[in-house]
MARDREN-191897 format. One record per residue (C-alpha): residue number from 0; chain; x, y, z. Coordinates in Angstrom, 2 decimals. Example, Ala and Ser with C-alpha at 12.3 -4.5 7.8 and 13.67 -1.06 7.14 Angstrom:
BEGIN
<drenti><num>0</num><cadena>A</cadena><xx>12.30</xx><yy>-4.50</yy><zz>7.80</zz></drenti>
<drenti><num>1</num><cadena>A</cadena><xx>13.67</xx><yy>-1.06</yy><zz>7.14</zz></drenti>
//
This chain:
BEGIN
<drenti><num>0</num><cadena>A</cadena><xx>-86.11</xx><yy>-5.23</yy><zz>-78.20</zz></drenti>
<drenti><num>1</num><cadena>A</cadena><xx>-84.94</xx><yy>-8.76</yy><zz>-77.34</zz></drenti>
<drenti><num>2</num><cadena>A</cadena><xx>-88.44</xx><yy>-9.74</yy><zz>-76.18</zz></drenti>
<drenti><num>3</num><cadena>A</cadena><xx>-89.79</xx><yy>-8.88</yy><zz>-79.64</zz></drenti>
<drenti><num>4</num><cadena>A</cadena><xx>-87.04</xx><yy>-10.68</yy><zz>-81.55</zz></drenti>
<drenti><num>5</num><cadena>A</cadena><xx>-86.90</xx><yy>-13.88</yy><zz>-79.46</zz></drenti>
<drenti><num>6</num><cadena>A</cadena><xx>-90.21</xx><yy>-15.42</yy><zz>-80.63</zz></drenti>
<drenti><num>7</num><cadena>A</cadena><xx>-89.23</xx><yy>-14.88</yy><zz>-84.26</zz></drenti>
<drenti><num>8</num><cadena>A</cadena><xx>-85.86</xx><yy>-16.52</yy><zz>-83.69</zz></drenti>
<drenti><num>9</num><cadena>A</cadena><xx>-87.61</xx><yy>-19.45</yy><zz>-81.97</zz></drenti>
<drenti><num>10</num><cadena>A</cadena><xx>-89.98</xx><yy>-19.86</yy><zz>-84.90</zz></drenti>
<drenti><num>11</num><cadena>A</cadena><xx>-87.11</xx><yy>-19.81</yy><zz>-87.39</zz></drenti>
<drenti><num>12</num><cadena>A</cadena><xx>-85.08</xx><yy>-22.36</yy><zz>-85.45</zz></drenti>
<drenti><num>13</num><cadena>A</cadena><xx>-88.10</xx><yy>-24.62</yy><zz>-84.89</zz></drenti>
<drenti><num>14</num><cadena>A</cadena><xx>-88.94</xx><yy>-24.59</yy><zz>-88.60</zz></drenti>
<drenti><num>15</num><cadena>A</cadena><xx>-85.32</xx><yy>-25.38</yy><zz>-89.52</zz></drenti>
<drenti><num>16</num><cadena>A</cadena><xx>-85.22</xx><yy>-28.32</yy><zz>-87.10</zz></drenti>
<drenti><num>17</num><cadena>A</cadena><xx>-88.64</xx><yy>-29.55</yy><zz>-88.29</zz></drenti>
<drenti><num>18</num><cadena>A</cadena><xx>-87.36</xx><yy>-29.60</yy><zz>-91.87</zz></drenti>
<drenti><num>19</num><cadena>A</cadena><xx>-84.26</xx><yy>-31.51</yy><zz>-90.75</zz></drenti>
<drenti><num>20</num><cadena>A</cadena><xx>-86.48</xx><yy>-33.91</yy><zz>-88.78</zz></drenti>
<drenti><num>21</num><cadena>A</cadena><xx>-88.71</xx><yy>-34.58</yy><zz>-91.80</zz></drenti>
<drenti><num>22</num><cadena>A</cadena><xx>-85.69</xx><yy>-35.07</yy><zz>-94.07</zz></drenti>
<drenti><num>23</num><cadena>A</cadena><xx>-84.24</xx><yy>-37.51</yy><zz>-91.56</zz></drenti>
<drenti><num>24</num><cadena>A</cadena><xx>-87.55</xx><yy>-39.40</yy><zz>-91.42</zz></drenti>
<drenti><num>25</num><cadena>A</cadena><xx>-87.80</xx><yy>-39.63</yy><zz>-95.22</zz></drenti>
<drenti><num>26</num><cadena>A</cadena><xx>-84.16</xx><yy>-40.55</yy><zz>-95.75</zz></drenti>
<drenti><num>27</num><cadena>A</cadena><xx>-83.43</xx><yy>-42.87</yy><zz>-92.82</zz></drenti>
<drenti><num>28</num><cadena>A</cadena><xx>-79.91</xx><yy>-43.63</yy><zz>-94.06</zz></drenti>
<drenti><num>29</num><cadena>A</cadena><xx>-78.68</xx><yy>-40.12</yy><zz>-93.19</zz></drenti>
<drenti><num>30</num><cadena>A</cadena><xx>-79.43</xx><yy>-40.51</yy><zz>-89.46</zz></drenti>
<drenti><num>31</num><cadena>A</cadena><xx>-78.81</xx><yy>-36.81</yy><zz>-88.82</zz></drenti>
<drenti><num>32</num><cadena>A</cadena><xx>-80.65</xx><yy>-36.52</yy><zz>-85.54</zz></drenti>
<drenti><num>33</num><cadena>A</cadena><xx>-79.87</xx><yy>-39.84</yy><zz>-83.92</zz></drenti>
<drenti><num>34</num><cadena>A</cadena><xx>-82.22</xx><yy>-42.39</yy><zz>-82.42</zz></drenti>
<drenti><num>35</num><cadena>A</cadena><xx>-86.01</xx><yy>-42.50</yy><zz>-82.34</zz></drenti>
<drenti><num>36</num><cadena>A</cadena><xx>-85.88</xx><yy>-42.02</yy><zz>-78.57</zz></drenti>
<drenti><num>37</num><cadena>A</cadena><xx>-84.60</xx><yy>-38.52</yy><zz>-79.27</zz></drenti>
<drenti><num>38</num><cadena>A</cadena><xx>-86.78</xx><yy>-37.71</yy><zz>-82.28</zz></drenti>
<drenti><num>39</num><cadena>A</cadena><xx>-90.24</xx><yy>-38.05</yy><zz>-80.72</zz></drenti>
<drenti><num>40</num><cadena>A</cadena><xx>-89.70</xx><yy>-35.71</yy><zz>-77.73</zz></drenti>
<drenti><num>41</num><cadena>A</cadena><xx>-87.79</xx><yy>-33.36</yy><zz>-80.02</zz></drenti>
<drenti><num>42</num><cadena>A</cadena><xx>-90.75</xx><yy>-33.19</yy><zz>-82.40</zz></drenti>
<drenti><num>43</num><cadena>A</cadena><xx>-93.12</xx><yy>-32.46</yy><zz>-79.54</zz></drenti>
<drenti><num>44</num><cadena>A</cadena><xx>-90.76</xx><yy>-29.73</yy><zz>-78.32</zz></drenti>
<drenti><num>45</num><cadena>A</cadena><xx>-90.67</xx><yy>-28.12</yy><zz>-81.77</zz></drenti>
<drenti><num>46</num><cadena>A</cadena><xx>-94.45</xx><yy>-28.04</yy><zz>-82.05</zz></drenti>
<drenti><num>47</num><cadena>A</cadena><xx>-94.75</xx><yy>-26.49</yy><zz>-78.58</zz></drenti>
<drenti><num>48</num><cadena>A</cadena><xx>-92.13</xx><yy>-23.84</yy><zz>-79.38</zz></drenti>
<drenti><num>49</num><cadena>A</cadena><xx>-94.01</xx><yy>-22.90</yy><zz>-82.54</zz></drenti>
<drenti><num>50</num><cadena>A</cadena><xx>-97.31</xx><yy>-22.62</yy><zz>-80.66</zz></drenti>
<drenti><num>51</num><cadena>A</cadena><xx>-95.76</xx><yy>-20.57</yy><zz>-77.86</zz></drenti>
<drenti><num>52</num><cadena>A</cadena><xx>-93.97</xx><yy>-18.24</yy><zz>-80.26</zz></drenti>
<drenti><num>53</num><cadena>A</cadena><xx>-97.09</xx><yy>-17.57</yy><zz>-82.33</zz></drenti>
<drenti><num>54</num><cadena>A</cadena><xx>-99.12</xx><yy>-16.89</yy><zz>-79.18</zz></drenti>
<drenti><num>55</num><cadena>A</cadena><xx>-96.46</xx><yy>-14.51</yy><zz>-77.85</zz></drenti>
<drenti><num>56</num><cadena>A</cadena><xx>-96.27</xx><yy>-12.60</yy><zz>-81.13</zz></drenti>
<drenti><num>57</num><cadena>A</cadena><xx>-100.07</xx><yy>-12.30</yy><zz>-81.21</zz></drenti>
<drenti><num>58</num><cadena>A</cadena><xx>-100.12</xx><yy>-11.02</yy><zz>-77.61</zz></drenti>
<drenti><num>59</num><cadena>A</cadena><xx>-97.42</xx><yy>-8.45</yy><zz>-78.39</zz></drenti>
<drenti><num>60</num><cadena>A</cadena><xx>-99.35</xx><yy>-7.16</yy><zz>-81.40</zz></drenti>
<drenti><num>61</num><cadena>A</cadena><xx>-102.47</xx><yy>-6.67</yy><zz>-79.26</zz></drenti>
<drenti><num>62</num><cadena>A</cadena><xx>-100.55</xx><yy>-4.44</yy><zz>-76.83</zz></drenti>
//
């Protein structure tokens, strides 16, 4: 059960953080996520989590 729910939770969290990241980029005065040193690796992490989650969901549906 948890193995089927986990990718969906990861996708949801990654999308939420991507939206926050974009909002922070557009409105630099808010500075929600901190410094640029943190934002770039964090963005890469979010994209990788989305890719991994979609691939895992697709593999589970094939089974």
